[in-house]
TORTI-799141 format. One record per residue (C-alpha): residue in one letter; x, y, z. Coordinates in steps of 0.001 Angstrom, whole numbers, plus 500000, padded with zeros to 6 digits. Each point is the difference from the previous one (the first is absolute). Layout:
! TORTI-799141
AXYZ ...
This chain:
! TORTI-799141
X199651123282830020 X500519498651503515 X500381496231500335 X497218498139501792 X502357498621502673 X501241503513500724 X496430501262500379 X499067497167502364 X503100500562502147 X499358503752500086 X496391499548501151 X501177497556502668 X502751502373501149 X497546502899500289 X497534498006502068 X502555498106502084 X502065503136500591 X496976501892501285 X499216497225502476 X503639499737501105 X499958503765500585 X497088499594502411 X501995497511502065 X503023502300499968 X497801502875501198 X498927497831502940 X503570499075500955 X500331496673498149 X502178500862496980 X501252496401499804 X496483498560499592 X499091499043496422 X496438499738498668 X500731496457498825 X500318498975503658 X496323500675500715 X498553496817498455 X502532498000502055 X499193501885503206 X496247499757499478 X500175496269499181 X502133499221503048 X497680502089502187 X496946498125498698 X501424496470499745 X502916499945502421 X503589498884499441 X500580497896496910 X502626498528497734 X501241502206497184 X498554497661497345 X496556500225501648 X500336503762500276 X500885500215496285 X496886498028499121 X497817502097502319 X501087503308498474 X500202498734496411 X503705500336499233 X502818497586499223 X501957498368502808 X503053501964498843 X498171503340500165 X498592499224503448 X503420498884501238 X501664503200498754 X497313502146501612 X500272498118503293 X503785500465500032 X499541503751499472 X497351500092502715 X502304498147502371 X502752502561499369 X497485502741500835 X498962498052503116 X496376499578498875 X500121496199500165 X501988497309501757 X500816496561498626 X500296496689501739 X500792496555498686 X497037497787499251 X499719496306500750 X501665499372496653 X503405501672499610 X498934501291496577 X497157502061501441 X500225503302501806 X497027501263501956 X499263503731499728 X498696501883503048 X498973503643500344 X502391501919502218 X499027502382502775 X500966502853497656 X497521498795497361 X497265499494502592 X500553503542501257 X499628501281496414 X496743498084499353 X497690502992500583 X501932502011497392 X500189497058497580 X496250499413500246 X499218503734499663 X502238500265496914 X498432496856498506 X496491501430500334 X501058503445498736 X501664498338497005 X496820498021499268 X498016503269500028 X502565501669497741 X499821497055497585 X496202500244499826 X500384503700499187 X502637499282497358 X497847497231498502 X497198502528499463 X502323501946497702 X501038496948497966 X498095498356497145 X500393496643501812 X500851499479503694 X503732499324500271 X499643496796502027 X497445498634497544 X502337500717497098 X503003498426501734 X498018496877500900 X498856499709496376 X503606500319498823 X501134497299502447 X497230497664498878 X500888500536496340 X503683499327500686 X499136496859501943 X498017498766497008 X502893500745497626 X503314501290501316 X501681503062498574 X502963498073498555 X497596497929497929 X498233503175498908 X503295501521498899 X500736496949497903 X503161499297498073 X502389502786499219 X502214499609496983 X502990502138499209 
């Protein structure tokens, strides 16, 4: 029997890999699907500190910081110092702005594909994941596991 974590990672890899393949087909093999929420947020709200970006896209500061560093290496964002030395302000680069039509087209195509996939599932995937998150916020998984004695 396959472990639950393995199944979740495999589903994510299949979906994420398909999206990454689209970007590669359009000449952006270094673009990762996880960049799109960052790009779309910066396009809609303008430059912002990494901590504000993390909050806007619903990830930890650490996850947002790691993604921004990867995006900077790929030249999709630029960073400048904020008014406080601890803050870095993230800006979309010209390369990211040039890719916006593709990013938006992929985003919409992915939304359509998800609606199609949801029709084949007993419960829409997003609905299920949101229910799981809510349950884990009520009682975290470590507490659910309980004590382990050897």
